[in-house]
DSSP file (Angstrom, degrees, kcal/mol; ACC not computed):
  #  RESIDUE AA STRUCTURE BP1 BP2  ACC     N-H-->O    O-->H-N    N-H-->O    O-->H-N    TCO  KAPPA ALPHA  PHI   PSI    X-CA   Y-CA   Z-CA
    1    1 A L              0   0    0      0, 0.0     2,-0.5     0, 0.0     0, 0.0   0.000 360.0 360.0 360.0 128.5   53.9  -16.6   17.7
    2    2 A L        -     0   0    0      2,-0.0     2,-0.3     0, 0.0     0, 0.0  -0.921 360.0-178.1-110.2 126.2   54.6  -13.9   20.1
    3    3 A A        -     0   0    0     -2,-0.5     2,-0.3     2,-0.0     0, 0.0  -0.933   1.2-174.8-124.3 148.4   58.1  -12.5   20.6
    4    4 A A        -     0   0    0     -2,-0.3     2,-0.5    99,-0.0    -2,-0.0  -0.958  33.6-102.5-139.3 157.1   59.4   -9.9   23.0
    5    5 A C        -     0   0    0     -2,-0.3     2,-0.2     1,-0.0    98,-0.2  -0.697  43.7-157.5 -78.9 122.2   62.7   -8.1   23.7
    6    6 A G        -     0   0    0     -2,-0.5     2,-0.3    96,-0.0    -1,-0.0  -0.631  12.5-173.9-101.7 160.8   64.3   -9.6   26.8
    7    7 A S        -     0   0    0     -2,-0.2    58,-0.0     2,-0.1    -2,-0.0  -0.990  26.0-147.1-150.0 147.5   66.8   -8.2   29.1
    8    8 A N        +     0   0    0     -2,-0.3     2,-0.4     2,-0.1    -1,-0.0   0.320  63.5 117.8 -97.4   8.4   68.7   -9.6   32.1
    9    9 A V        -     0   0    0      1,-0.1     2,-0.8     2,-0.0    -2,-0.1  -0.641  62.7-138.1 -77.9 125.8   68.7   -6.3   33.9
   10   10 A K    >   -     0   0    0     -2,-0.4     3,-1.1     1,-0.1    -2,-0.1  -0.762  13.2-165.6 -85.8 110.4   66.8   -6.6   37.2
   11   11 A L  T 3  S+     0   0    0     -2,-0.8    -1,-0.1     1,-0.2    -2,-0.0   0.532  82.4  59.8 -76.8  -5.1   64.8   -3.3   37.5
   12   12 A D  T 3  S+     0   0    0      2,-0.0     2,-0.3    -3,-0.0    -1,-0.2   0.435  82.9  96.3-103.0   1.1   64.1   -3.9   41.2
   13   13 A E    <   -     0   0    0     -3,-1.1    -4,-0.0     2,-0.0     0, 0.0  -0.652  68.0-137.7 -89.2 149.5   67.7   -3.9   42.4
   14   14 A V        -     0   0    0     -2,-0.3     2,-0.2     1,-0.1    54,-0.1  -0.903  16.0-174.3-110.7 105.9   69.3   -0.7   43.8
   15   15 A P        +     0   0    0      0, 0.0     2,-0.5     0, 0.0    54,-0.3  -0.116  49.8 109.7 -92.2  39.2   72.9   -0.1   42.6
   16   16 A V        -     0   0    0     -2,-0.2     2,-0.3    52,-0.1    -2,-0.1  -0.947  51.2-158.3-115.5 131.6   73.5    2.9   44.7
   17   17 A S        -     0   0    0     -2,-0.5     2,-0.7     2,-0.0   107,-0.1  -0.793  28.0-102.9-108.7 153.9   75.9    2.8   47.7
   18   18 A D        +     0   0    0     -2,-0.3     3,-0.2     1,-0.2   103,-0.1  -0.626  44.7 161.4 -77.1 112.7   76.0    5.2   50.7
   19   19 A R    >>  +     0   0    0     -2,-0.7     3,-1.7   102,-0.2     4,-1.0   0.162  37.2 115.4-113.2  14.5   78.8    7.6   50.3
   20   20 A S  T 34 S+     0   0    0      1,-0.3     3,-0.3     2,-0.2    -1,-0.1   0.802  75.1  53.8 -60.0 -29.5   77.5   10.1   52.8
   21   21 A G  T 34 S+     0   0    0      1,-0.2    -1,-0.3    -3,-0.2    -2,-0.1   0.694 115.9  38.7 -76.8 -17.5   80.5    9.6   55.0
   22   22 A T  T <4 S+     0   0    0     -3,-1.7    -2,-0.2     2,-0.0    -1,-0.2   0.381  80.5 129.7-112.6   2.2   83.0   10.2   52.2
   23   23 A A     <  -     0   0    0     -4,-1.0    52,-0.0    -3,-0.3    -3,-0.0  -0.390  31.9-176.7 -62.8 127.1   81.2   13.1   50.4
   24   24 A T        -     0   0    0     -2,-0.2    -1,-0.2     3,-0.0     3,-0.1   0.570  35.0-127.4-101.2 -12.3   83.7   15.9   49.9
   25   25 A G        -     0   0    0      1,-0.2    -2,-0.1     2,-0.0    50,-0.1   0.887  31.2-158.5  68.2  38.0   81.2   18.4   48.4
   26   26 A A        -     0   0    0      1,-0.1    56,-0.2     2,-0.1    -1,-0.2  -0.231  15.3-122.4 -53.1 134.4   83.5   18.9   45.4
   27   27 A G        -     0   0    0     -3,-0.1    52,-0.2     1,-0.1     3,-0.1  -0.063  10.5-116.0 -76.3 177.9   82.7   22.2   43.8
   28   28 A A        -     0   0    0      1,-0.4     2,-0.3    51,-0.1    -1,-0.1   0.342  58.6-105.6 -99.2   5.0   81.6   22.9   40.2
   29   29 A G        -     0   0    0     27,-0.0    -1,-0.4    22,-0.0    26,-0.0  -0.714  67.1  -3.3 107.6-160.5   84.6   25.0   39.3
   30   30 A G  S    S-     0   0    0     -2,-0.3     2,-0.3     1,-0.1    -2,-0.0  -0.111  71.0-104.4 -71.0 166.8   85.0   28.7   38.7
   31   31 A Q        -     0   0    0      1,-0.1    -1,-0.1    20,-0.1    20,-0.1  -0.690  28.6-149.4 -92.8 145.0   82.4   31.4   38.9
   32   32 A G        -     0   0    0     -2,-0.3    -1,-0.1    20,-0.0    23,-0.0   0.009  46.7 -71.5 -90.5-156.8   80.9   33.0   35.9
   33   33 A S        -     0   0    0      2,-0.3     3,-0.1     1,-0.1     9,-0.1   0.610  60.7-118.5 -77.6 -12.1   79.5   36.5   35.5
   34   34 A G  S    S+     0   0    0      1,-0.2     8,-5.6     7,-0.1     2,-0.4   0.537  84.5 105.1  84.2   6.2   76.4   35.7   37.6
   35   35 A V  B     -A   41   0A   0      6,-0.3    -2,-0.3     2,-0.0    -1,-0.2  -0.983  62.6-143.1-123.0 127.5   74.2   36.5   34.7
   36   36 A D    >   -     0   0    0      4,-2.3     3,-2.6    -2,-0.4     4,-0.2  -0.323  38.3 -91.2 -82.3 172.3   72.5   33.7   32.7
   37   37 A P  T 3  S+     0   0    0      0, 0.0    -1,-0.1     0, 0.0    -2,-0.0   0.692 125.2  60.6 -58.8 -19.8   72.0   34.0   28.9
   38   38 A R  T 3  S-     0   0    0      2,-0.1     3,-0.1     1,-0.0    -2,-0.0   0.465 119.9-107.3 -86.6  -0.1   68.6   35.6   29.3
   39   39 A G  S <  S+     0   0    0     -3,-2.6     2,-0.5     1,-0.3    -4,-0.0   0.640  71.8 143.5  86.5  14.8   70.2   38.5   31.2
   40   40 A V        -     0   0    0     -4,-0.2    -4,-2.3     1,-0.0    -1,-0.3  -0.788  49.3-127.3 -92.5 125.4   68.9   37.5   34.6
   41   41 A A  B     -A   35   0A   0     -2,-0.5    -6,-0.3    -6,-0.2     2,-0.1  -0.486  22.0-123.5 -72.9 137.8   71.3   38.2   37.4
   42   42 A G        -     0   0    0     -8,-5.6     2,-0.5    -2,-0.2    -1,-0.1  -0.462  18.6-128.9 -77.2 153.0   72.1   35.3   39.7
   43   43 A V        -     0   0    0     -2,-0.1     2,-0.6     2,-0.0    -9,-0.0  -0.906  13.2-137.8-104.8 126.8   71.6   35.6   43.4
   44   44 A Q        -     0   0    0     -2,-0.5     8,-0.0     8,-0.0     5,-0.0  -0.758  19.5-159.5 -85.2 120.3   74.4   34.7   45.7
   45   45 A V    >   -     0   0    0     -2,-0.6     3,-2.3     1,-0.0     5,-0.4  -0.865  25.9-108.2-101.7 129.2   73.1   32.7   48.7
   46   46 A P  T 3  S+     0   0    0      0, 0.0    -1,-0.0     0, 0.0     0, 0.0  -0.308 105.7  16.9 -54.9 133.7   75.2   32.5   51.8
   47   47 A G  T 3  S+     0   0    0      1,-0.0    40,-0.1    40,-0.0    39,-0.0   0.415  93.2 109.5  85.2  -2.1   76.7   29.0   52.2
   48   48 A A  S X  S-     0   0    0     -3,-2.3     3,-1.2    38,-0.1    38,-0.1   0.545  82.7-127.3 -84.2  -5.5   76.0   28.1   48.6
   49   49 A G  T 3   -     0   0    0      1,-0.3     3,-0.1    -4,-0.2    34,-0.1   0.642  54.4 -79.4  70.4  12.2   79.7   28.2   47.7
   50   50 A G  T 3  S+     0   0    0     -5,-0.4     2,-0.5     1,-0.2    -1,-0.3   0.385  92.6 138.1  78.5  -4.8   78.9   30.6   44.8
   51   51 A A    <   -     0   0    0     -3,-1.2    -1,-0.2   -20,-0.1   -20,-0.1  -0.642  34.8-165.4 -81.6 122.0   77.8   27.7   42.5
   52   52 A Q    >   -     0   0    0     -2,-0.5     3,-2.2    -3,-0.1     4,-0.4  -0.743  33.5-109.0 -99.2 154.1   74.7   28.6   40.6
   53   53 A P  G >  S+     0   0    0      0, 0.0     3,-1.6     0, 0.0    -1,-0.1   0.841 116.3  59.6 -53.6 -37.7   72.7   25.8   38.8
   54   54 A Q  G 3  S+     0   0    0      1,-0.3     4,-0.1     3,-0.0    -3,-0.0   0.670 102.4  55.2 -68.5 -12.9   73.7   26.9   35.3
   55   55 A Q  G <  S+     0   0    0     -3,-2.2     2,-0.3     2,-0.1    -1,-0.3   0.473  93.2  89.2 -94.9  -3.0   77.4   26.3   36.3
   56   56 A L  S <  S-     0   0    0     -3,-1.6     2,-0.5    -4,-0.4    20,-0.1  -0.691  86.0-110.5 -97.7 146.2   76.8   22.7   37.4
   57   57 A Q        +     0   0    0     -2,-0.3    23,-0.2     1,-0.1    -2,-0.1  -0.642  38.8 179.3 -69.5 123.8   77.1   19.6   35.3
   58   58 A R        +     0   0    0     -2,-0.5   102,-3.2    -4,-0.1     2,-0.4   0.123  46.8  81.8-121.9  20.6   73.5   18.5   35.1
   59   59 A I  E     -B  159   0B   0    100,-0.2     2,-0.5    98,-0.0   100,-0.2  -0.994  51.4-167.4-129.3 131.7   73.5   15.3   33.0
   60   60 A V  E     -B  158   0B   0     98,-2.4    98,-2.1    -2,-0.4     2,-0.3  -0.975  14.9-151.7-115.2 123.5   74.3   11.8   34.2
   61   61 A Y  E     -B  157   0B   0     -2,-0.5     9,-0.5    96,-0.2     2,-0.3  -0.665   8.4-156.0 -97.8 153.3   74.9    9.3   31.4
   62   62 A F        -     0   0    0     94,-2.3    94,-0.2    91,-0.3     3,-0.1  -0.863  18.3-109.1-126.7 156.4   74.3    5.5   31.7
   63   63 A D    >   -     0   0    0      5,-0.4     3,-1.4    -2,-0.3     5,-0.1  -0.356  58.1 -70.9 -75.1 164.6   75.6    2.3   30.1
   64   64 A Y  T 3  S-     0   0    0      1,-0.3    -1,-0.2    -2,-0.1     3,-0.1  -0.332 117.0  -0.8 -58.1 133.2   73.3    0.3   27.8
   65   65 A D  T 3  S+     0   0    0      1,-0.2     2,-0.3    -3,-0.1    -1,-0.3   0.802 112.2 112.3  58.4  34.9   70.5   -1.5   29.6
   66   66 A S    <   -     0   0    0     -3,-1.4    -1,-0.2   -57,-0.1    48,-0.1  -0.960  49.1-172.4-137.6 151.7   71.7   -0.1   33.0
   67   67 A F        +     0   0    0     -2,-0.3     2,-0.5    -3,-0.1    -1,-0.1   0.042  50.0 125.7-126.8  24.1   70.5    2.2   35.7
   68   68 A E        -     0   0    0     -5,-0.1     2,-0.5   -54,-0.1    -5,-0.4  -0.733  63.5-125.9 -84.9 126.1   73.8    2.1   37.8
   69   69 A V        -     0   0    0     -2,-0.5    -7,-0.1   -54,-0.3    -2,-0.1  -0.604  29.2-129.5 -73.1 122.1   75.2    5.6   38.4
   70   70 A K    >   -     0   0    0     -9,-0.5     3,-2.1    -2,-0.5     4,-0.2  -0.445  11.7-121.0 -76.7 146.0   78.8    5.5   37.2
   71   71 A P  G >  S+     0   0    0      0, 0.0     3,-1.9     0, 0.0     4,-0.4   0.772 106.9  72.1 -56.3 -28.3   81.6    6.7   39.5
   72   72 A E  G 3  S+     0   0    0      1,-0.3     4,-0.2     2,-0.1     3,-0.2   0.671  95.8  52.5 -64.4 -14.9   82.7    9.3   37.0
   73   73 A F  G <> S+     0   0    0     -3,-2.1     4,-2.3     1,-0.1    -1,-0.3   0.351  79.7  97.7-101.0   5.4   79.5   11.3   37.8
   74   74 A A  H <> S+     0   0    0     -3,-1.9     4,-2.6     1,-0.2     5,-0.2   0.913  83.0  48.9 -60.0 -44.9   80.1   11.3   41.6
   75   75 A S  H  > S+     0   0    0     -4,-0.4     4,-2.1     1,-0.2    -1,-0.2   0.874 110.7  50.9 -67.3 -34.9   81.7   14.8   41.6
   76   76 A A  H  > S+     0   0    0     -4,-0.2     4,-2.2     2,-0.2    -1,-0.2   0.918 112.5  46.3 -66.2 -42.6   78.8   16.2   39.5
   77   77 A L  H  X S+     0   0    0     -4,-2.3     4,-2.7     1,-0.2    -2,-0.2   0.893 111.6  51.9 -66.9 -38.8   76.2   14.7   41.9
   78   78 A E  H  X S+     0   0    0     -4,-2.6     4,-2.4     2,-0.2    -2,-0.2   0.898 109.6  49.7 -63.5 -40.0   78.2   16.0   44.9
   79   79 A A  H  X S+     0   0    0     -4,-2.1     4,-2.0     2,-0.2    -2,-0.2   0.915 112.8  46.3 -65.4 -43.0   78.2   19.5   43.5
   80   80 A N  H  X S+     0   0    0     -4,-2.2     4,-2.7     2,-0.2    -2,-0.2   0.904 112.9  50.4 -65.0 -40.6   74.5   19.5   42.8
   81   81 A A  H  X S+     0   0    0     -4,-2.7     4,-2.9     2,-0.2     5,-0.2   0.900 108.1  52.9 -63.7 -40.6   73.8   18.1   46.3
   82   82 A K  H  X S+     0   0    0     -4,-2.4     4,-1.6     2,-0.2    -1,-0.2   0.924 111.7  45.8 -60.5 -44.6   76.0   20.9   47.8
   83   83 A Y  H  X S+     0   0    0     -4,-2.0     4,-1.2     2,-0.2    -2,-0.2   0.941 114.7  46.7 -63.2 -47.4   74.0   23.5   46.0
   84   84 A L  H  < S+     0   0    0     -4,-2.7     6,-0.2     1,-0.2    -2,-0.2   0.867 111.1  51.9 -65.6 -36.7   70.6   21.9   46.9
   85   85 A N  H  < S+     0   0    0     -4,-2.9     3,-0.3     1,-0.2    -1,-0.2   0.838 112.5  45.8 -67.9 -32.2   71.6   21.5   50.6
   86   86 A A  H  < S+     0   0    0     -4,-1.6     2,-0.4     1,-0.2    -1,-0.2   0.674 118.0  44.7 -81.9 -17.5   72.6   25.1   50.7
   87   87 A N    ><  +     0   0    0     -4,-1.2     3,-2.2    -5,-0.1    -1,-0.2  -0.705  66.8 175.9-128.1  77.1   69.4   26.2   49.0
   88   88 A R  T 3  S+     0   0    0     -2,-0.4    -1,-0.1    -3,-0.3    -4,-0.1   0.603  78.5  58.0 -65.1 -12.3   66.6   24.2   50.6
   89   89 A T  T 3  S+     0   0    0      2,-0.1    -1,-0.3    42,-0.0     2,-0.1   0.576  83.6 104.5 -91.4  -9.5   63.9   26.0   48.6
   90   90 A A    <   -     0   0    0     -3,-2.2     2,-0.3    -6,-0.2    -3,-0.0  -0.445  55.8-161.5 -70.2 144.1   65.5   24.9   45.3
   91   91 A R        -     0   0    0     -2,-0.1    72,-2.6     2,-0.0     2,-0.4  -0.945   4.6-162.7-127.3 147.9   63.7   22.1   43.5
   92   92 A V  E     -dC 132 162B   0     39,-2.9    41,-1.6    -2,-0.3     2,-0.5  -0.981  13.8-145.6-131.7 145.3   64.9   19.7   40.8
   93   93 A G  E     -dC 133 161B   0     68,-2.8    68,-2.7    -2,-0.4     2,-0.8  -0.941  14.3-152.2-101.8 128.1   63.2   17.5   38.3
   94   94 A L  E     -dC 134 160B   0     39,-3.4    41,-2.7    -2,-0.5     2,-0.7  -0.886  15.1-164.2-103.3 104.8   65.2   14.3   37.6
   95   95 A E  E     -dC 135 159B   0     64,-2.6    64,-2.2    -2,-0.8     2,-0.3  -0.815   3.3-153.7-102.4 111.0   64.3   13.3   34.1
   96   96 A G  E     +dC 136 158B   0     39,-3.2    41,-3.0    -2,-0.7    42,-0.7  -0.646  16.9 179.3 -86.0 136.5   65.2    9.7   33.1
   97   97 A H  E     -d  138   0B   0     60,-2.8    60,-0.5    -2,-0.3     2,-0.3  -0.921   9.7-167.4-134.1 157.4   65.8    8.9   29.4
   98   98 A T        -     0   0    0     40,-2.7    43,-0.1    -2,-0.3    58,-0.1  -0.856  29.1-101.8-132.7 169.8   66.7    5.9   27.3
   99   99 A D        -     0   0    0     -2,-0.3    41,-0.1     2,-0.1    53,-0.1  -0.306  47.5 -95.6 -81.9-178.5   67.8    5.2   23.8
  100  100 A E  S    S+     0   0    0     -2,-0.1     2,-0.2    39,-0.1    39,-0.1   0.557  90.8 105.3 -81.1  -7.5   65.3    3.8   21.3
  101  101 A R        +     0   0    0      6,-0.0    -2,-0.1    51,-0.0     2,-0.1  -0.500  68.0  32.8 -75.4 143.4   66.2    0.2   21.7
  102  102 A G  S    S-     0   0    0     -2,-0.2   -96,-0.0     4,-0.0     2,-0.0  -0.171  99.3 -55.2  97.8 164.9   63.7   -1.9   23.7
  103  103 A G     >  -     0   0    0    -98,-0.2     4,-2.6     1,-0.1     5,-0.2  -0.308  49.8-110.0 -75.7 161.8   59.9   -1.7   24.0
  104  104 A R  H  > S+     0   0    0      1,-0.2     4,-2.2     2,-0.2     5,-0.2   0.917 117.0  46.1 -59.1 -47.8   58.1    1.5   25.1
  105  105 A E  H  > S+     0   0    0      1,-0.2     4,-2.3     2,-0.2    -1,-0.2   0.910 113.0  49.8 -64.5 -42.6   57.0    0.2   28.5
  106  106 A Y  H  > S+     0   0    0      1,-0.2     4,-2.8     2,-0.2    -1,-0.2   0.925 111.4  49.3 -62.2 -43.6   60.5   -1.2   29.2
  107  107 A N  H  X S+     0   0    0     -4,-2.6     4,-2.6     2,-0.2    31,-0.3   0.870 109.4  51.5 -66.3 -36.7   62.1    2.1   28.3
  108  108 A L  H  X S+     0   0    0     -4,-2.2     4,-2.0    -5,-0.2    30,-0.3   0.923 112.8  46.2 -63.5 -42.5   59.7    4.0   30.5
  109  109 A A  H  X S+     0   0    0     -4,-2.3     4,-2.3     2,-0.2    -2,-0.2   0.913 113.9  47.9 -65.6 -42.8   60.5    1.7   33.4
  110  110 A L  H  X S+     0   0    0     -4,-2.8     4,-2.2     2,-0.2    -2,-0.2   0.901 110.5  51.6 -66.0 -40.7   64.3    1.9   32.8
  111  111 A G  H  X S+     0   0    0     -4,-2.6     4,-2.2     2,-0.2    -1,-0.2   0.893 110.6  49.2 -61.5 -39.5   64.1    5.7   32.5
  112  112 A Q  H  X S+     0   0    0     -4,-2.0     4,-2.8     2,-0.2    -2,-0.2   0.912 109.5  51.4 -65.7 -42.5   62.3    5.8   35.9
  113  113 A K  H  X S+     0   0    0     -4,-2.3     4,-2.0     1,-0.2    -2,-0.2   0.874 109.8  50.4 -63.6 -36.5   64.9    3.6   37.5
  114  114 A R  H  X S+     0   0    0     -4,-2.2     4,-1.9     2,-0.2    -1,-0.2   0.929 111.8  46.9 -65.4 -45.0   67.6    5.8   36.2
  115  115 A A  H  X S+     0   0    0     -4,-2.2     4,-2.2     1,-0.2    -2,-0.2   0.907 113.1  49.4 -63.2 -41.3   65.9    8.9   37.6
  116  116 A E  H  X S+     0   0    0     -4,-2.8     4,-2.7     2,-0.2    -1,-0.2   0.848 107.0  55.4 -67.2 -34.1   65.3    7.1   40.9
  117  117 A A  H  X S+     0   0    0     -4,-2.0     4,-2.1     2,-0.2    -1,-0.2   0.904 110.3  45.0 -65.0 -40.8   69.0    6.0   41.1
  118  118 A V  H  X S+     0   0    0     -4,-1.9     4,-2.5     2,-0.2     5,-0.2   0.892 112.1  53.2 -68.2 -39.1   70.1    9.7   40.8
  119  119 A R  H  X S+     0   0    0     -4,-2.2     4,-2.5     1,-0.2    -2,-0.2   0.928 109.9  47.4 -60.4 -45.5   67.4   10.6   43.4
  120  120 A R  H  X S+     0   0    0     -4,-2.7     4,-2.5     2,-0.2    -1,-0.2   0.904 110.7  51.9 -63.3 -41.0   68.8    8.0   45.8
  121  121 A A  H  X S+     0   0    0     -4,-2.1     4,-0.8     1,-0.2    -2,-0.2   0.929 112.7  44.7 -62.0 -45.0   72.4    9.2   45.2
  122  122 A L  H  <>S+     0   0    0     -4,-2.5     5,-2.2     1,-0.2     3,-0.4   0.882 111.5  54.0 -66.4 -37.6   71.4   12.8   45.9
  123  123 A S  H ><5S+     0   0    0     -4,-2.5     3,-2.0     1,-0.2    -2,-0.2   0.906 104.9  53.4 -62.5 -42.2   69.4   11.7   49.0
  124  124 A L  H 3<5S+     0   0    0     -4,-2.5    -1,-0.2     1,-0.3    -2,-0.2   0.733 104.6  57.3 -64.8 -21.2   72.4    9.9   50.4
  125  125 A L  T 3<5S-     0   0    0     -4,-0.8    -1,-0.3    -3,-0.4    -2,-0.2   0.281 130.9 -94.4 -92.2   9.6   74.3   13.2   50.0
  126  126 A G  T < 5S+     0   0    0     -3,-2.0     2,-0.3     1,-0.3    -3,-0.2   0.436  73.8 146.8 100.0   0.8   71.7   14.9   52.2
  127  127 A V      < -     0   0    0     -5,-2.2    -1,-0.3    -8,-0.1     2,-0.1  -0.541  51.9-115.2 -73.9 132.8   69.3   16.4   49.7
  128  128 A A    >   -     0   0    0     -2,-0.3     3,-1.8     1,-0.1     4,-0.3  -0.391  14.5-127.8 -68.5 141.9   65.7   16.4   51.0
  129  129 A D  G >  S+     0   0    0      1,-0.3     3,-1.5     2,-0.2    -1,-0.1   0.830 107.2  62.6 -59.0 -33.7   63.2   14.2   49.3
  130  130 A N  G 3  S+     0   0    0      1,-0.3    -1,-0.3   -39,-0.0    -2,-0.1   0.545  95.9  61.3 -74.2  -3.4   60.8   17.1   48.9
  131  131 A Q  G <  S+     0   0    0     -3,-1.8   -39,-2.9   -40,-0.1     2,-0.4   0.539 101.2  62.6 -92.2  -8.5   63.4   18.9   46.7
  132  132 A M  E <   -d   92   0B   0     -3,-1.5     2,-0.4    -4,-0.3   -39,-0.2  -0.920  52.7-174.5-126.6 143.5   63.4   16.2   44.0
  133  133 A E  E     -d   93   0B   0    -41,-1.6   -39,-3.4    -2,-0.4     2,-0.5  -0.975  14.7-154.0-134.0 121.5   60.9   14.7   41.6
  134  134 A A  E     +d   94   0B   0     -2,-0.4     2,-0.3   -41,-0.2   -39,-0.2  -0.835  22.7 165.2 -98.1 126.0   61.9   11.7   39.5
  135  135 A V  E     -d   95   0B   0    -41,-2.7   -39,-3.2    -2,-0.5     2,-0.4  -0.933  25.2-135.9-135.6 159.4   60.1   11.2   36.2
  136  136 A S  E     +d   96   0B   0     -2,-0.3   -39,-0.2   -41,-0.2   -24,-0.1  -0.951  21.6 174.0-120.1 137.4   60.7    9.1   33.0
  137  137 A F  E >   -     0   0B   0    -41,-3.0     3,-2.4    -2,-0.4     4,-0.2   0.345  29.2-164.1-112.1  -1.0   60.4   10.1   29.4
  138  138 A G  E 3   -d   97   0B   0    -42,-0.7   -40,-2.7   -31,-0.3     3,-0.3  -0.296  67.0 -26.0  55.2-128.6   61.8    6.8   28.2
  139  139 A E  T 3  S+     0   0    0    -42,-0.2    -1,-0.3     1,-0.2   -39,-0.1   0.351 114.8  99.5 -95.9   4.3   62.8    7.1   24.5
  140  140 A E  S <  S+     0   0    0     -3,-2.4    -1,-0.2     1,-0.2    -2,-0.1   0.704  83.3  39.8 -71.9 -22.9   60.4   10.0   23.8
  141  141 A K  S    S-     0   0    0     -3,-0.3    -1,-0.2    -4,-0.2    -4,-0.1  -0.622  76.9-170.4-127.9  73.6   62.8   12.9   24.1
  142  142 A P        -     0   0    0      0, 0.0     3,-0.1     0, 0.0    13,-0.1  -0.351  19.2-151.7 -66.4 143.0   66.1   11.9   22.5
  143  143 A A  S    S+     0   0    0      1,-0.3     2,-0.4     8,-0.2    12,-0.1   0.771  86.3  20.5 -79.3 -28.4   69.0   14.3   23.0
  144  144 A Q  S    S-     0   0    0      7,-0.2    -1,-0.3     2,-0.1     2,-0.2  -0.999  76.1-135.8-144.1 136.2   70.5   13.2   19.7
  145  145 A T        +     0   0    0     -2,-0.4     2,-0.2    -3,-0.1     3,-0.1  -0.583  54.1  87.9 -88.3 155.9   69.0   11.5   16.7
  146  146 A G        -     0   0    0     -2,-0.2    -2,-0.1     5,-0.1     0, 0.0  -0.595  68.4-113.8 136.3 163.0   70.7    8.6   14.9
  147  147 A A  S    S+     0   0    0     -2,-0.2     2,-0.3     4,-0.1    -1,-0.1  -0.100  79.9  94.6-120.6  33.4   71.0    4.9   15.0
  148  148 A D  S  > S-     0   0    0     -3,-0.1     4,-2.5     1,-0.1     3,-0.4  -0.763  87.7-101.6-119.8 169.7   74.6    4.5   16.1
  149  149 A E  H  > S+     0   0    0     -2,-0.3     4,-2.7     1,-0.2     5,-0.2   0.825 118.0  60.4 -61.6 -33.2   76.3    4.1   19.4
  150  150 A A  H  > S+     0   0    0      2,-0.2     4,-1.0     1,-0.2    -1,-0.2   0.924 111.4  39.4 -60.8 -44.3   77.3    7.7   19.6
  151  151 A A  H  > S+     0   0    0     -3,-0.4     4,-1.1     2,-0.2     3,-0.4   0.922 115.0  52.8 -70.7 -44.4   73.7    8.8   19.4
  152  152 A F  H >X S+     0   0    0     -4,-2.5     4,-1.1     1,-0.2     3,-0.7   0.905 105.9  53.9 -57.9 -42.6   72.5    6.0   21.7
  153  153 A S  H 3< S+     0   0    0     -4,-2.7   -91,-0.3     1,-0.3    -1,-0.2   0.810 106.7  51.6 -66.1 -29.8   75.0    6.9   24.4
  154  154 A K  H 3< S+     0   0    0     -4,-1.0    -1,-0.3    -3,-0.4    -2,-0.2   0.715 108.5  52.8 -76.4 -20.9   73.8   10.6   24.5
  155  155 A N  H << S+     0   0    0     -4,-1.1     2,-1.4    -3,-0.7    -2,-0.2   0.675  87.2  82.8 -89.0 -19.0   70.2    9.5   25.0
  156  156 A R  S  < S+     0   0    0     -4,-1.1   -94,-2.3   -94,-0.2     2,-0.3  -0.688  77.8 110.8 -86.0  90.3   70.9    7.2   28.0
  157  157 A R  E     -B   61   0B   0     -2,-1.4   -60,-2.8   -60,-0.5     2,-0.4  -0.946  63.3-131.1-154.8 165.5   70.8    9.9   30.6
  158  158 A V  E     -BC  60  96B   0    -98,-2.1   -98,-2.4    -2,-0.3     2,-0.5  -0.998  25.9-152.0-123.2 128.1   69.2   11.7   33.5
  159  159 A E  E     -BC  59  95B   0    -64,-2.2   -64,-2.6    -2,-0.4     2,-0.8  -0.868   5.2-147.1 -99.4 131.4   68.8   15.4   33.2
  160  160 A I  E     - C   0  94B   0   -102,-3.2     2,-0.6    -2,-0.5   -66,-0.2  -0.870  22.1-173.0 -97.5 105.6   68.9   17.4   36.5
  161  161 A N  E     - C   0  93B   0    -68,-2.7   -68,-2.8    -2,-0.8     2,-0.2  -0.900  14.4-143.6-109.9 117.4   66.6   20.4   35.8
  162  162 A Y  E       C   0  92B   0     -2,-0.6   -70,-0.2   -70,-0.2   -72,-0.0  -0.543 360.0 360.0 -76.7 141.5   66.3   23.2   38.3
  163  163 A R              0   0    0    -72,-2.6   -71,-0.1    -2,-0.2    -1,-0.1   0.368 360.0 360.0-113.7 360.0   62.8   24.7   38.7
């Protein structure tokens, strides 16, 4: 007898809507010292609004068994898009992750769909495709260990990593 974990989530549907007409470019907040923890001074780029990557929220969390970008992360994505649009040579890796529930292949596919959903959202905000790379780590790189909902919710994410 062969059994598998099933899900009713359609991995081929795109739950991202075009908000390009309503994008406000909300900023990331106040400016820091311009020096990161390694002692490297930040470079102020004209038109960048003073936001450096380390000052931006760079994690988008997802609901269980979902790759829909939640509205609460719209301002974070807009801030990252504003930075990337002002710095066309900047590149980001969009790393999709899942919690440990589900099979390995399913989690890799879901992590990829999460990364692609964030990529589409940033693209709709004007970020060039050649600035972004979407990859999946599935359940392989948990942010938090544990077998409770608190740990699971921290692992269902996309990390926006500047290169």
